[in-house]
N, C-alpha and C positions, 0 to 999 in steps of 0.2 A: 760524559765529557771526555774527549780525546785530546791528545797532545801532539803538536807538530812543531819541531824546533823550539821547544820550551814555550810555545804559545798555546794557551788553552783554547780549544775549539768546541763550541756547543752547536747542536743542530736542532734543538727544540725550544719552543717558547718557554716551557717550564724550566729547563736548565739555564736558559738565559736569564730569566727573572730571578732565579735563585742566586746567581752570582751577583747580579746588580743589586739585589736586596741586601746582600752582605756589605757591599760598598756603601750603600745608603745608611745602613745601621752604624757604620763607622764614620758617618758624617762627610763622606766623599762625594764630590760632584762628578758627573759623567758626561763625557764628550763622545760624539758619534760621527763616523765617516761611512756612509753607505756607498758600496761599489758593486760592480758586476764582475769583479775579478780581472785577471790578466793584468796585474798591477804594474805600474811604471812610476817614475819619479813624480808625475803629476798627482797620482793617488797618494803617494807617500807624503806629499806636501800637505794633504788634508789631515793625515795622521799627525804631522808636526803641529798644525794649527790646533787640532783638538787637544793634543797633549799640553800645549801651551796655555790653553784656556780652561782646562778641567783637571781634576785629580786623576781620573781614570779615562781610558779610551777604549771604545768598542768599534771594531770595523765589521761590516757585513760584506759577504760575497754571495750574491744571488743574481743569476742571469734571469731576469724577469720576463717570462714569455708574453705577458699581456701588453708590453710596450713595443713588441715587434709586429709588423704587418705581415700578411701572408706571403709576400714576395721578398721579405727582408732576410737578414743573415743570422737568424736565431740559431740554426743548427751549426753554422760555421763560426759563430762567435767563440773566441778562444776560452778554454777553461783550464786553468793552471793552479788549482788550489794549493798543492804542496809548495810550489814556488812562491805563491802569494803569502802563505803562512810564514815562510822563512823571511821574506821581505818585511812583513809586519812585525815579526819578532825582533828583527834587527833595528826597527825604528821605534821600539818601545811600546807598541800596542799591547794592551792588557788582555784582550779577548777577541776572538774571531767568531762571529755568528754566521754559520753557513747552513741555512735551512734547505730542505728539499722543496720541490714544487708542491708536494702533497702537504707539507707542513705549512707552507704559506697560503695555499689555496686548497683547503680540505674539501672533501666531497660535500656538495650542496652549496658551496660558496656562490653568492649571488649579488654581491654589493660592488658598486663602482662609483668612484668619485670623479666628478667632472668640474674643472675650474674654467669658468668662462672669461672671455676678455683678453687673456694673454695666450690662449692655446690655439686659436683659429688661424693665426698668422704664421709666417716664417716656416719652421719645421712642421707646425700643425697643419698647414695648408696642404702639404704633400704627404703627410703621414697621419691620416685620420685615425683617431683613437689612441695615438701614441701617448699623448700627455694624460689621457684618462688612466692608462696603465701606469704611468709614472706617479701620478697623484695618489692612486689607490695603493700601490706598493709602498710608497714613502709614508703615507698615513699609517699603514699597518706596521711598518718598521718602527715608526715613532711610538706607537702604542706598545709594541713588544719590548723595545729597548728602554723606553721612557727616559731619554737623555735630557740633560739640562740644555745642551747645545748640540747643533749638528753643523757640519762643514760641507759646503758644496763648491766645486770649482767654477771659475768664471768662464772657462772654455764653453761650457754648456749654459750660456747666459740666459737663454729663454727658459730652460729648466729651472735655473735659480730663481727667476721671477715667478714662475708657476709655484714653486715651493713657498716663497715668501707670501704669495696671495693665499695659498692653502692654509698656512699657519695663522695668518691674520684673520681669515674668514671663519675658521673653526676654533679660534681661541686656544690653539694648542700651546702648551707651556714649554715651547722649545725655542731657544734663541738661534737664529740662523746666521752663520758666519760665511763669508765668501773668501776664497783663496785665489790669488792671481793665476792665470794660465802659465803652465810650465812648458817651455819650448826646447826643441832640439837646437843644436848649434847653428843650424841653417834657418831657424825660425819656425819650423813646422811645429804646430801644437802637438804635444804628446797625446796619443790616443791608443787604446788597445787595438783599434782597427789598423793602425799603421803597419803592424807586422804582416798584414795580408797583402801589402803592396809589393809589386815586383820592383827590382832596382830602377827600371826606367820610370815606373809610376812614382816611385819615391822622389825622383828628381822633379817631376812635374808637381807633385804635392807641395814641395817647398815653395813654389811660386805663389801659393794662396796667401800666405802671410804678407808677402811683398805687395801684392795688389791691395790687400786690406789696409796696410799701413799707408800706402800712397793715396788711396781713396780718402782715408781719415784725415790725412794732412791737407788734402785739397778742400775738404769740407770745413776743417778748422780754420782755413785761410779765408773762408767766406764765399767760396765758389758755389754757384747754384747746384742744388743736390741732384736733380734729375739727369742733366748731361754728365755729371761726374760719375754717377752710378751706372749709367748706360755704358760709358766708356770703360769703366772697371769690369763690367760683365763681358764686354767684347774682349778685353785683355785676357780674362780667364779662359774664354773659349779658344783664343789664339795660343794660349800657353799649353794647351794639350788636354784640358779637362774634357771628359766625354759628356758632361752635363752640368749645367749651373741651375740648381733649384731656385736659388734667390741670391741677390746681393742688394741689401737694403740698409738704410740708415734709420735708426729709431732712437727715441729718447730712452735713457736708462730706466727712468721711473715708469714702470708699467708697460714699457715698450710702446708707448704712444708714438704716432707718426712724427717725424721730424718737422718742427715748426719753423718755417722760414721767418727770419726776423726775430725769433725768440732766442737771442744770444745769451751766453753765459751759462747755459744749461748743459749738463753732462749727457752725452749720447754715445752710441755705438754703431759701427758699421758691422753688419753680420752677414755671413755667407754660408751656404751649403753647396758643395760640389760633389760630383761623382766621377769615379774612374772605373771603367769596365774591367772586370776580373776575368782571368783565364777560365774560371769554372762556370762562366756564363752569367754570374751575378755581377755585382758591382761593390765598390768600397765607397761609402759615403763619408765625407769629411766635413766638419763644421768648425768655424773659427769666428772670432770677432776682434775688433780693435776699438779702443775708446778714443773719444775726441770731445772737444768743447766748442760749440758754435760761438763765433765772435759776436759781440754786441752790435746791433744794427747802428749804422752811422746816420 
């Protein structure tokens, strides 16, 4: 066990379980916030939620290679463990679990978890294999930490639904809590990828939230979904985004397609957009906005 800014850091499953076992022996409950690091206020809100619901809080920092595609930004993804540890310590986190790739995926590792139904759409349609990587690493983290509860942010709303399905299907004894999206002053959802945006791209990125909000308001007012969503996608393209992977409206429960006439049900407008980066790659941003369809008249 090492120490960074008074925050204990463990890098092996054995050391992690030893610490958690001590808490269990003292009758303490354990909350968990899994992250890929490069922490910001959105991540820290997960720590706040975990600390508020459990006696102890574990955060993990692991940039998971299996959820990145061959042309995605795994190598460029920011890694700032020392700064992350200081932020976590300041927020009252009790333990940082920062395993290596070899610790997480030792030689001979050959198991993959696939969650059907909620993974083939939205981000799953353009990122094949992404949610298999997410489901597998989260299942491993749950087995390693063995928390009573885990907190996930609503910004990654599809991921949240995948985790809920995973936990229900495999009877995992982990209560899943969600935390609202944390935004910058101009409405941009906080993301570790935001730091890769140029100043000009940062201005464009802030428009995503405005389009989502306007689209959700139109759908909440009862306007037909297809023309509203088509118009929203056109606005995103005109706003300067280099690509719009999707702009869709889905029911919150299981991300089922939006049902015309099924009013009074909670839904979300979800989007993924891209901004081309100077290094030849791109920055992919996701966000969503909640709304409730009105009752049919």
